[in-house]
C-alpha positions, 0 to 999 in steps of 0.5 A: 110558144113564147114569142122570144123563143121563135126563129122565121124559117121563110119569109113569103109574098103573101100569106096564101103561101105560107099557109101551104108552108105551115100545113106542111109543117104541121103534117110534121108536127111541127109548131109554127105561126104566121107573123105578117103586118097586115092590120089583122087581115084587114089591109092584105097589102100592108105586107112590106116586110114579107110574111114570116113562118116562125118556128121555135129555134129549136125545130128551125133545122128540121123545118128547114129540111121539111120546107126544102124538100116539099119544095121540090117538084117530083122528078121521078115521073 
């Protein structure tokens, strides 16, 4: 993945939530990566701009649909 063709599909308050969303995209075979300005994990409180989940531009629509679907609670219970 090159950096020039990446877009943020979601921004999270913490890396844990971003990792959960990334795993949903991984399961759908969509490559993604997490961008966090936290000094390489040494200072997790430095996420001033949020934790971004990045995907290729051409995968953004499908990724957003998957994340929207997985974020909805099951109402069929």
